C-alpha positions in Angstrom: 17.5 -54.1 -23.1 14.2 -54.9 -25.4 16.4 -57.9 -27.1 17.2 -59.5 -23.5 13.5 -59.3 -22.7 12.3 -60.7 -25.7 15.0 -63.8 -25.7 13.5 -64.1 -21.9 9.9 -64.5 -22.6 10.8 -66.6 -25.8 12.5 -69.1 -23.5 9.4 -69.0 -21.0 7.1 -69.5 -24.0 9.1 -72.3 -25.3 9.0 -74.0 -22.1 5.6 -73.4 -20.4 3.9 -73.0 -24.1 0.3 -73.8 -23.0 0.5 -72.3 -19.6 1.9 -68.9 -21.0 -0.5 -68.6 -23.8 -3.2 -69.3 -20.8 -1.6 -66.4 -19.1 -1.6 -64.2 -22.0 -5.3 -64.8 -22.6 -6.4 -64.0 -19.0 -4.4 -60.7 -19.7 -6.1 -59.8 -22.8 -9.8 -60.8 -21.3 -9.4 -58.2 -18.2 -8.0 -55.3 -20.4 -11.4 -56.4 -22.9 -13.5 -55.8 -19.5 -11.8 -52.5 -19.1 -12.4 -51.6 -22.1 -16.0 -52.4 -22.1 -16.9 -50.6 -19.1 -15.5 -47.8 -20.9 -17.3 -47.8 -23.4 -20.7 -47.9 -21.3 -18.7 -44.3 -20.0 -18.5 -43.5 -23.8 -21.6 -44.2 -25.1 -23.3 -41.7 -22.7 -22.4 -39.1 -25.6 -21.1 -41.1 -28.8 -22.7 -43.5 -31.0 -21.3 -46.8 -30.9 -19.7 -46.7 -34.5 -17.7 -43.4 -33.6 -16.3 -45.2 -30.6 -15.1 -48.0 -32.8 -13.8 -45.2 -35.3 -11.3 -43.9 -32.6 -10.5 -47.3 -31.2 -9.3 -48.4 -34.6 -7.2 -45.2 -35.3 -5.5 -45.8 -31.7 -5.1 -49.7 -32.2 -3.9 -49.0 -35.8 -1.3 -46.3 -34.4 -0.2 -48.5 -31.6 0.2 -51.7 -33.6 2.0 -49.8 -36.5 4.7 -48.3 -33.8 5.0 -51.6 -32.4 6.0 -53.6 -35.5 8.9 -50.8 -36.2 10.5 -52.6 -33.4 9.7 -56.0 -34.3 12.0 -57.7 -37.2 9.2 -60.6 -37.4 6.3 -58.2 -38.0 5.8 -56.7 -41.6 2.3 -55.2 -42.9 2.2 -56.8 -46.2 3.2 -60.8 -46.2 5.0 -62.4 -49.6 1.9 -65.0 -49.0 -1.1 -63.7 -50.8 -3.1 -66.2 -48.6 -1.9 -64.6 -45.4 -2.8 -60.9 -46.5 -6.2 -62.3 -47.8 -6.7 -64.1 -44.2 -5.6 -60.6 -42.8 -8.2 -58.6 -44.2 -10.9 -61.2 -43.7 -10.2 -61.1 -40.1 -10.1 -57.2 -40.1 -13.5 -57.1 -41.9 -14.9 -59.9 -39.2 -13.1 -58.3 -36.6 -15.2 -54.9 -37.5 -18.7 -56.6 -38.2 -18.6 -58.3 -34.8 -17.1 -55.2 -33.0 -20.2 -53.1 -34.4 -22.6 -56.0 -32.9 -20.9 -56.1 -29.3 -20.6 -52.2 -28.8 -24.1 -51.9 -30.4 -25.8 -54.2 -27.6 -23.2 -53.4 -24.9 -25.3 -50.1 -23.9 -28.9 -52.3 -23.4 -28.0 -54.2 -20.5 -25.9 -54.3 -17.4 -22.3 -54.9 -17.6 -22.2 -58.1 -16.3 -25.2 -59.7 -18.2 -23.3 -58.1 -21.5 -20.2 -60.1 -20.6 -22.4 -63.1 -19.5 -23.9 -63.0 -23.4 -20.7 -62.5 -25.1 -19.1 -65.5 -23.3 -21.3 -67.8 -25.7 -18.1 -67.1 -27.8 -16.2 -69.8 -26.8 -19.0 -72.3 -27.1 -19.2 -71.5 -31.0 -15.2 -71.5 -31.1 -15.2 -74.9 -30.1 -17.7 -76.2 -32.7 -15.9 -73.9 -35.3 -12.4 -74.9 -34.3 -13.6 -78.9 -34.4 -14.4 -78.2 -38.6 -11.5 -75.7 -39.3 -8.6 -76.6 -36.9 -9.3 -80.3 -36.4 -9.5 -80.1 -32.7 -10.6 -82.4 -30.7 -13.5 -82.2 -28.5 -12.1 -83.7 -25.4 -13.5 -85.0 -22.2 -11.8 -81.8 -20.4 -13.5 -79.2 -23.3 -16.8 -80.8 -22.7 -16.5 -80.6 -18.8 -15.7 -76.9 -19.0 -18.4 -76.4 -21.4 -21.1 -77.7 -19.5 -19.9 -75.9 -16.3 -19.6 -72.6 -18.5 -22.8 -73.0 -20.0 -24.7 -73.6 -16.8 -23.1 -70.4 -15.6 -24.2 -68.5 -18.4 -27.6 -69.6 -17.6 -27.6 -68.7 -13.8 -26.2 -65.5 -14.1 -28.3 -64.1 -16.9 -31.4 -65.4 -15.5 -33.5 -65.8 -18.6 -37.2 -64.7 -17.9 -38.5 -67.7 -19.4 -37.1 -69.9 -16.4 -36.7 -67.1 -13.4 -39.2 -64.7 -14.1 -38.9 -60.9 -14.8 -35.6 -59.2 -13.3 -34.7 -55.8 -12.4 -32.4 -55.9 -15.3 -35.5 -56.0 -17.6 -37.2 -52.9 -16.0 -33.9 -50.8 -15.8 -33.2 -51.6 -19.3 -36.2 -51.9 -21.6 -34.1 -52.7 -24.9 -32.4 -55.9 -23.2 -33.9 -58.5 -25.4 -33.0 -56.9 -28.7 -29.4 -56.1 -26.8 -29.0 -60.1 -26.0 -30.0 -61.0 -29.5 -27.7 -58.3 -30.8 -24.8 -59.7 -28.7 -25.5 -63.2 -29.5 -24.6 -62.2 -33.2 -21.5 -60.4 -32.4 -20.4 -63.4 -30.3 -20.8 -65.9 -33.4 -18.9 -63.5 -35.4 -16.0 -63.1 -32.8 -15.7 -67.2 -32.7 -15.1 -66.4 -36.5 -12.4 -64.0 -36.0 -11.0 -66.2 -33.1 -10.3 -69.1 -35.6 -9.0 -66.7 -38.1 -6.3 -65.6 -35.5 -5.4 -69.1 -34.5 -4.5 -70.0 -38.4 -2.7 -66.4 -38.6 -0.5 -67.2 -35.5 1.6 -69.5 -37.2 2.1 -67.3 -40.2 2.1 -63.7 -39.1 3.1 -61.9 -35.8 0.3 -60.7 -33.0 1.4 -57.1 -33.9 0.8 -57.3 -37.6 -2.7 -59.0 -37.0 -3.8 -56.8 -34.4 -3.0 -53.8 -36.8 -5.2 -55.4 -39.1 -7.7 -55.2 -36.6 -7.5 -51.4 -35.9 -7.1 -51.0 -39.8 -10.7 -52.4 -40.4 -12.1 -50.4 -37.5 -10.8 -47.0 -38.9 -11.5 -47.7 -42.3 -15.1 -49.4 -41.8 -16.1 -46.9 -39.3 -16.8 -43.6 -41.4 -18.5 -45.4 -43.5 -21.3 -46.4 -40.9 -21.0 -42.8 -39.2 -22.6 -41.9 -42.3 -25.8 -43.6 -42.0 -25.5 -43.3 -38.3 -24.6 -39.8 -37.5 -22.0 -38.4 -35.3 -22.3 -36.5 -32.1 -20.1 -33.6 -30.7 -17.0 -34.7 -28.6 -16.7 -33.5 -25.3 -13.5 -33.3 -23.3 -14.8 -36.0 -20.7 -15.4 -38.3 -24.4 -11.6 -37.8 -25.4 -10.3 -39.2 -22.0 -12.0 -42.1 -21.9 -11.5 -43.1 -25.8 -8.0 -42.8 -25.1 -7.5 -45.2 -22.3 -10.4 -47.6 -24.5 -7.7 -47.3 -27.2 -4.9 -48.4 -24.6 -7.0 -51.3 -23.7 -7.9 -52.3 -26.8 -4.4 -52.3 -27.8 -3.3 -54.7 -25.1 -6.0 -57.0 -25.7 -5.6 -58.0 -28.8 -1.8 -58.5 -28.7 -2.4 -60.8 -25.7 -5.1 -62.3 -27.1 -3.1 -62.8 -30.5 0.0 -64.4 -28.7 -2.2 -66.7 -26.5 -3.8 -68.3 -29.6 -0.4 -68.5 -31.1 1.0 -70.4 -27.9 -2.3 -72.4 -27.1 -5.3 -74.4 -28.2 -7.8 -72.2 -29.6 -10.8 -74.2 -27.6 -9.2 -73.7 -24.5 -7.7 -70.1 -25.0 -11.3 -68.9 -25.8 -12.8 -70.2 -22.6 -10.4 -67.8 -20.6 -12.8 -65.0 -21.8 -14.9 -66.4 -19.1 -12.7 -64.6 -16.2 -14.4 -61.5 -17.3 -17.9 -62.7 -15.8 -16.9 -62.5 -12.2 -14.6 -59.3 -12.4 -17.9 -57.6 -14.3 -19.9 -58.5 -11.4 -17.4 -56.8 -8.8 -17.4 -53.5 -11.1 -21.2 -53.8 -11.1 -21.7 -54.3 -7.5 -18.9 -51.8 -6.4 -19.1 -49.2 -8.9 -22.3 -49.1 -10.8 -24.7 -50.2 -7.3 -26.2 -53.1 -8.8 -26.9 -56.0 -6.4 -26.0 -59.5 -6.8 -28.1 -62.3 -5.8 -27.6 -66.1 -5.0 -27.9 -67.3 -8.7 -25.1 -64.9 -9.9 -22.8 -65.9 -7.4 -23.4 -69.7 -8.0 -23.1 -69.2 -11.8 -19.9 -66.7 -11.6 -18.4 -70.2 -9.4 -19.4 -72.3 -12.1 -17.6 -70.2 -14.7 -14.4 -69.3 -12.9 -13.9 -73.1 -11.9 -13.3 -73.8 -15.9 -9.9 -71.7 -15.3 -8.8 -74.3 -12.7 -9.6 -77.1 -14.7 -8.1 -76.3 -17.7 -4.7 -75.3 -15.7 -4.8 -78.7 -13.8 -5.0 -80.3 -17.3 -2.1 -78.2 -19.1 0.7 -78.3 -16.2 
């Protein structure tokens, strides 16, 4: 049965390569968003490095099991260069996750997602240098819309004055700075994932990411300390591990099939969904600029899909 499904999806990927890659990326970003909301739940009792450690253990375990059913997935490649790239991607993934998860509790979910959306801008610039990808008119247009949407949604105090988010989250400025660093580091990992897509399976690349979190977590816990686990935390952490497993598998598949610049821009689908979570589940009010900014951001998806149909 699994071979039949694998053959079916292989034919789809061969016929609509870019479109399927974008679809995988959207699934990945929705799963990432769910994971971010679970991080905010977990961070009430646990430290960020503890959360990273549990994510790493589960992602590593899930992918190791998946690799047993995937003949193309191997832990150690015959190519030393590929193995070095996997280790580098694992380290950078761990470093980026440290920054992102540290900044996430310092601001509303919607604002944290928006700040992270600077990653596609960094990815586009890096892809020109490291992947020899062209910065075409479509990508320039989506970058402009994305950047405009980020400004409208985040409403920097220099332009819009102080807002309610700054009052409710006193460490918001520090959180934005930390998250921006994480966004740049994540852009470097996306370049590595794109390169690995041609020489390694999605399961193997995701396995190394989980391994990086699982090995790096205990080292930083020594300095940050640990908090005691509650039964509620175990539930959130388990769901968080599953969401991270799904998100990394589909993201790796997306990068293997489509242009790295454009796949990274699919991350903007998180923005309007994050505002829905904040409005209906957290109770944070949304204003006109947020709606306008979300519309700018979301329009990038339609531009890309029309370009690559």
